[in-house]
C-alpha positions in Angstrom: -20.3 11.5 6.7 -16.7 10.3 6.8 -15.0 7.4 8.7 -11.3 6.6 8.9 -9.3 3.5 9.8 -6.2 3.5 12.0 -4.6 0.4 13.6 -1.4 -1.4 14.5 0.9 -2.6 11.8 0.5 -6.2 12.9 -2.9 -7.6 13.9 -4.4 -10.9 14.8 -6.3 -11.4 11.5 -9.2 -13.6 12.0 -12.6 -14.3 10.5 -14.1 -12.7 13.6 -12.2 -9.4 13.0 -13.1 -9.4 9.3 -16.8 -9.9 10.3 -16.6 -7.1 12.9 -15.1 -4.7 10.3 -17.8 -5.7 7.8 -20.7 -5.2 10.3 -19.2 -1.9 11.6 -18.9 -0.5 8.0 -22.4 -1.7 7.0 -23.9 -0.2 10.1 -22.1 3.1 9.5 -23.3 3.2 5.8 -26.9 2.2 6.5 -27.6 3.9 9.8 -25.3 6.9 9.8 -25.0 7.6 6.1 -21.2 7.3 6.0 -20.2 7.4 2.4 -16.5 8.2 2.5 -13.8 6.0 4.1 -10.3 7.4 4.6 -7.3 5.0 4.5 -3.7 5.4 5.5 -1.1 2.8 4.9 1.6 0.8 6.5 -0.6 -1.5 8.6 -2.2 -4.9 8.3 -5.3 -3.3 9.7 -5.5 -0.8 6.9 -5.1 -3.6 4.3 -7.8 -5.7 5.9 -10.2 -2.8 6.1 -9.6 -1.8 2.5 -10.3 -5.4 1.4 -13.5 -5.4 3.4 -14.7 -2.0 2.2 -13.9 -3.0 -1.4 -16.1 -6.0 -1.0 -18.9 -3.9 0.5 -18.6 -1.4 -2.4 -19.9 -4.1 -4.7 -23.2 -3.9 -2.7 -23.1 -0.2 -1.8 -21.5 1.4 -4.9 -22.0 4.9 -3.8 -19.3 4.7 -1.1 -15.8 6.2 -1.7 -12.4 4.8 -0.7 -9.9 7.6 -0.3 -6.1 6.9 0.1 -4.6 9.8 2.1 -0.9 9.6 1.2 1.9 10.4 3.7 4.6 10.2 1.0 5.1 11.2 -2.6 3.4 14.7 -2.8 3.7 14.6 -6.5 3.0 11.3 -8.3 3.1 10.5 -12.0 0.1 9.2 -13.8 1.3 5.6 -13.8 1.5 5.5 -10.0 -1.8 7.3 -9.7 -3.4 4.8 -12.1 -2.0 2.0 -9.9 -3.5 3.5 -6.7 -6.8 4.0 -8.4 -7.2 0.3 -9.0 -7.8 0.0 -5.2 -9.1 3.5 -4.2 -11.5 5.9 -5.7 -9.2 8.9 -5.1 -5.9 9.7 -3.5 -4.2 12.9 -2.3 -1.6 14.1 0.2 -2.7 16.9 2.7 -0.8 20.1 2.3 -0.1 20.3 6.1 2.1 17.1 6.0 4.3 17.8 3.1 7.2 19.0 5.3 6.4 17.0 8.4 9.6 14.9 8.3 9.7 12.0 10.7 6.3 12.9 12.1 4.6 12.5 8.7 2.5 9.5 9.7 1.4 11.2 13.0 0.5 14.3 11.1 -1.4 12.3 8.4 -3.3 10.3 11.1 -4.3 13.5 12.8 -5.5 15.0 9.5 -7.7 11.9 8.9 -9.1 12.1 12.4 -9.9 15.8 12.0 -11.7 15.0 8.7 -13.6 12.0 10.1 -16.9 11.8 11.9 -16.1 8.3 13.1 -12.7 6.7 13.8 -12.4 2.9 13.5 -9.4 1.7 15.4 -7.6 -1.5 16.1 -5.9 -0.3 19.3 -4.3 -2.5 22.0 -3.6 -0.2 24.9 -1.0 -2.7 26.2 1.1 -2.8 23.0 4.6 -1.4 23.2 6.7 -0.8 20.1 10.2 -2.3 20.3 12.7 -0.5 22.6 14.9 1.9 20.7 18.5 1.1 21.4 21.1 3.7 22.3 23.0 5.0 19.2 25.6 7.7 18.5 22.9 10.4 18.5 21.0 9.1 21.5 23.2 7.8 24.4 20.3 6.0 26.1 17.7 3.6 24.9 14.1 4.6 25.1 10.5 3.3 24.8 8.7 5.1 21.9 4.9 5.5 21.9 2.9 3.5 19.3 1.7 5.6 16.4 -1.7 4.0 16.9 -1.7 5.1 20.6 -0.8 8.7 19.6 -3.7 8.7 17.1 -6.1 7.1 19.6 -5.3 9.7 22.2 -5.7 12.5 19.6 -9.1 11.1 18.6 -10.2 11.1 22.3 -8.9 14.6 22.8 -10.9 15.7 19.7 -14.0 14.0 21.1 -14.5 11.9 18.0 -16.8 8.9 17.9 -14.5 5.9 18.3 -15.0 2.2 17.5 -12.2 0.1 18.7 -12.2 -3.4 17.2 -9.3 -4.8 19.2 -10.5 -7.6 21.5 
C-alpha cells in the first residue's frame, strides 16, 4: 500500500505534530501494510514527514521513501545521487512534464491518485497572500491554497484522508 504527504508550506512545528506523524506512519505500516511513502517538496510539512519516516526506516527497513519531482525531468547522476541520500527513489511523472504553472497541482493530484492513504496538514481557514493587481491582471485576487486544491481533490477521489492539522 502507498501513502502520500501533502501540507502547507509553513506549519506550526511541534513535538506533538512530530509524534502524531510518527504514530500515524507506524500505524499505517503495522496495521495497513503501507510500505511506500510518496513525498513532494516545497513545504515544511514534507520536510518534517521525511525526517520522521527516515527515522522510522531505521526500525522498519522495508519501507520506501519516494520523491516525486515536479521539476527537472532529466537529472544528472550527481543530482540523483544527492537525492538518493534522502530518498530510496525519485522520478517525475510523465503527465506533469508540460504542466507549466500548474505543475505542483498536477504532481499532487498524481500522488493522490497513486496513494491509498493521504496524510495532510490542511488548515481550512488558511488563505494564501492576496495577489496584487499587475499589468497582466488589473484587479487583485485571492488564490486558492495548493493544499486546499489537493485536499478537495482527495475528497473527490474518495481517498482515505488523515488530517494532522489541529
